[in-house]
C-alpha positions as CSV (number, residue, x, y, z in Angstrom):
1,A,46.2,-36.5,32.9
2,H,46.4,-32.8,32.8
3,F,44.7,-30.7,35.6
4,I,44.6,-26.7,35.3
5,R,44.7,-24.4,38.3
6,I,42.4,-21.5,37.8
7,G,43.8,-19.3,40.3
8,E,43.2,-15.4,39.6
9,A,42.6,-15.9,35.9
10,H,39.3,-17.2,35.9
11,K,38.0,-14.4,33.4
12,K,40.8,-15.0,31.1
13,F,40.5,-18.9,31.1
14,G,36.5,-18.2,30.8
15,E,36.9,-16.4,27.6
16,L,39.2,-19.0,26.3
17,Y,37.0,-21.6,27.4
18,A,33.9,-20.2,25.8
19,A,35.6,-19.5,22.6
20,G,36.4,-23.0,22.4
21,R,40.1,-22.5,22.7
22,L,40.6,-24.2,26.0
23,P,39.9,-27.8,25.9
24,I,40.2,-29.0,29.5
25,R,38.8,-32.0,31.4
26,R,39.9,-31.2,34.7
27,V,40.3,-27.9,37.0
28,V,41.4,-27.0,40.5
29,I,39.4,-24.4,42.1
30,E,41.0,-22.8,45.1
31,A,38.3,-22.6,48.3
32,S,38.9,-19.0,48.7
33,R,38.0,-17.9,45.0
34,F,35.4,-20.5,44.5
35,L,32.4,-18.3,45.1
36,F,33.9,-15.7,43.0
37,Q,34.2,-17.9,40.2
38,R,30.6,-19.7,40.3
39,D,29.6,-18.7,36.8
40,F,32.8,-20.1,35.3
41,I,32.3,-23.1,37.6
42,A,28.9,-23.7,36.2
43,D,29.8,-23.8,32.7
44,L,32.4,-26.3,33.4
45,R,30.2,-28.5,35.2
46,R,27.6,-28.4,32.6
47,D,30.0,-29.6,30.2
48,G,31.1,-32.4,32.7
49,V,34.6,-30.9,33.6
50,E,35.9,-32.5,36.8
51,I,35.8,-29.9,39.6
52,V,38.7,-30.2,42.0
53,L,38.7,-28.5,45.3
54,D,41.8,-27.2,46.8
55,T,40.7,-26.2,50.4
56,Q,43.9,-24.3,50.9
57,V,44.6,-25.7,54.9
58,A,48.2,-25.6,54.0
59,E,48.2,-22.1,53.4
60,L,45.9,-21.1,56.1
61,S,48.1,-22.8,58.5
62,A,51.2,-20.9,57.3
63,K,52.0,-17.4,58.8
64,A,53.7,-16.4,55.5
65,R,50.9,-17.6,53.2
66,F,48.0,-16.2,55.6
67,A,47.7,-12.9,54.5
68,G,45.8,-12.0,51.2
69,A,42.9,-13.8,49.1
70,V,43.4,-17.3,51.2
71,R,41.4,-15.8,54.2
72,N,38.1,-15.7,51.9
73,A,38.2,-19.7,52.3
74,P,34.7,-20.6,54.2
75,W,36.9,-22.4,57.0
76,A,39.3,-19.7,57.7
77,V,39.3,-18.6,61.4
78,P,39.3,-14.7,61.3
79,C,42.9,-13.3,62.2
80,E,43.9,-16.6,63.4
81,V,46.4,-19.1,61.6
82,L,45.1,-22.7,61.8
83,G,47.0,-25.0,64.1
84,P,46.8,-28.6,65.1
85,R,44.0,-27.9,67.7
86,H,41.7,-26.9,64.8
87,F,41.9,-30.4,63.3
88,A,41.4,-32.2,66.5
89,A,38.0,-34.2,66.9
90,H,35.3,-32.2,68.1
91,A,37.2,-29.0,67.5
92,S,34.5,-26.1,67.7
93,T,35.9,-24.5,64.3
94,D,34.9,-27.9,62.8
95,V,37.1,-27.4,59.6
96,I,36.7,-30.9,58.4
97,G,32.9,-30.5,58.6
98,Q,32.8,-27.3,57.1
99,I,35.0,-28.8,54.1
100,A,32.5,-31.8,53.8
101,R,29.4,-29.7,53.6
102,F,30.6,-27.2,51.2
103,A,31.9,-29.9,48.7
104,V,28.4,-31.4,49.0
105,A,26.4,-28.1,48.6
106,Q,28.6,-27.1,45.7
107,N,28.6,-30.4,43.8
108,I,32.5,-30.9,44.0
109,D,33.7,-34.2,42.2
110,T,37.0,-34.1,44.0
111,V,38.5,-32.8,47.4
112,L,42.0,-32.4,48.2
113,A,42.5,-33.5,51.6
114,P,43.4,-31.0,54.2
115,T,47.0,-31.5,54.7
116,H,50.2,-29.1,55.6
117,F,53.7,-28.7,54.7
118,L,55.6,-31.5,56.3
119,A,58.8,-29.7,56.8
120,D,57.0,-26.9,59.0
121,P,59.7,-25.8,61.7
122,D,56.8,-24.9,64.1
123,H,54.8,-28.2,63.9
124,A,56.6,-31.6,63.6
125,D,53.5,-33.7,63.7
126,W,51.6,-32.5,60.9
127,L,51.8,-36.3,59.0
128,S,49.7,-38.0,61.9
129,I,47.1,-35.0,62.1
130,D,46.8,-35.1,58.4
131,R,46.2,-38.7,58.1
132,A,43.4,-38.5,60.8
133,S,42.1,-35.6,58.8
134,C,41.9,-37.4,55.9
135,L,39.9,-40.2,57.6
136,A,37.6,-37.7,59.1
137,L,37.0,-36.1,55.7
138,R,35.7,-39.1,54.3
139,A,33.6,-40.1,57.2
140,A,32.2,-36.5,57.2
141,L,31.6,-36.6,53.4
142,D,29.7,-40.1,53.5
143,R,27.7,-38.5,56.6
144,E,26.5,-35.3,54.6
145,G,25.6,-37.1,51.4
146,G,28.9,-36.9,49.6
147,K,29.6,-40.5,49.1
148,H,30.0,-39.8,45.5
149,I,33.0,-37.4,46.2
150,A,36.7,-38.6,46.0
151,I,39.3,-37.5,48.0
152,D,42.8,-36.9,46.7
153,Y,45.6,-36.5,49.1
154,P,48.4,-33.7,48.7
155,V,51.9,-34.4,50.2
156,I,53.4,-31.1,50.6
157,H,57.4,-31.4,51.8
158,S,60.8,-30.4,50.6
159,H,62.1,-32.4,47.7
160,V,65.3,-33.2,49.9
161,A,62.9,-35.0,52.3
162,I,61.1,-36.9,49.4
163,N,64.7,-37.8,48.0
164,D,65.7,-39.3,51.1
165,G,64.6,-43.1,51.3
166,S,64.1,-43.2,54.9
167,Q,61.8,-40.0,55.0
168,R,60.1,-40.9,51.7
169,S,59.1,-44.5,53.4
170,E,57.9,-42.8,56.5
171,V,55.4,-40.8,54.7
172,M,54.5,-43.6,52.1
173,S,53.7,-45.7,55.1
174,A,51.5,-43.4,56.9
175,L,49.3,-43.0,53.9
176,N,49.0,-46.8,52.8
177,D,45.7,-47.4,53.9
178,L,44.1,-44.1,53.6
179,P,40.9,-43.5,51.6
180,F,42.0,-41.6,48.7
181,E,42.3,-41.9,44.8
182,N,45.3,-39.9,43.6
183,L,48.5,-38.8,45.3
184,W,49.4,-35.1,44.7
185,L,53.3,-34.1,45.2
186,R,53.8,-30.4,45.9
187,L,57.6,-30.2,46.6
188,S,59.5,-27.0,47.5
189,G,63.1,-26.2,46.5
190,L,63.0,-28.0,43.0
191,G,62.9,-24.6,41.1
192,H,61.7,-24.1,37.4
193,E,64.8,-25.3,36.0
194,A,66.4,-28.1,38.0
195,R,69.9,-29.3,37.2
196,P,70.2,-32.7,35.4
197,Q,71.4,-34.3,38.7
198,T,68.4,-33.0,40.6
199,T,65.9,-33.9,37.9
200,R,67.4,-37.6,37.8
201,Q,67.1,-38.1,41.4
202,F,63.3,-36.7,41.6
203,L,62.6,-39.2,38.9
204,L,63.9,-42.0,40.9
205,S,62.1,-40.9,43.8
206,L,59.0,-40.8,41.8
207,Q,59.5,-44.5,40.9
208,G,59.8,-45.6,44.6
209,I,56.4,-43.4,45.3
210,H,54.7,-45.6,42.6
211,N,54.6,-48.7,45.1
212,L,51.5,-47.0,46.7
213,G,49.9,-48.4,43.6
214,C,48.1,-45.0,42.9
215,P,48.3,-42.5,40.0
216,I,50.8,-39.4,41.1
217,I,49.8,-35.9,40.1
218,I,52.8,-33.5,40.2
219,D,51.5,-30.1,41.6
220,H,52.9,-26.7,40.9
221,L,55.7,-27.8,38.5
222,D,56.7,-26.4,35.1
223,G,59.7,-25.6,33.0
224,L,62.1,-28.6,31.8
225,L,61.7,-30.5,35.1
226,G,57.8,-30.8,34.2
227,Q,58.6,-32.0,30.7
228,A,60.9,-34.5,32.1
229,V,58.6,-35.8,34.6
């Protein structure tokens, strides 16, 4: 069930993998780094490792995260943070279409749906936009010859919101009929060494999320809390 995010460390990971010291079955490749890591990705693909594409749309839509390497993502708009209008149907930037064509061209196995931080103070309607984007991505993949490419759905939120039953139910209801395989949770505010009460509440929240009936991947989580989950 383990996914490894390659990030900046592809050279080190590549050395370990070539030496037979990194037995992995699933990797997450960030869109902004994909073309720089093609040789390593080719080795992984040759051996049947599942390639998951992180579109990094959440970072491209956040003022605090927009700077740096993320701007190398193929669907980044130069000098402009992505906003709701970039994900509207028939938007000239065609972010969803670009993602689908890239996934097909690069022989991706799974694409993380383009979603956003749901507690974004600047945009309160990301959930409905992301829901529409997931549907649009499925249609675009099918249209571009990528019917075999799976979609996983990342929920990016604060852990306080997910622990709240009403807010959690709102999110889960919006996802109930979307075409994705696995649900990814990336929750802010948990910290690396969460206290026992925080850990217990998080586990209880996960129990409720399992009502969706799909596997849950906990993203960006380590330390004692990662072991507890």
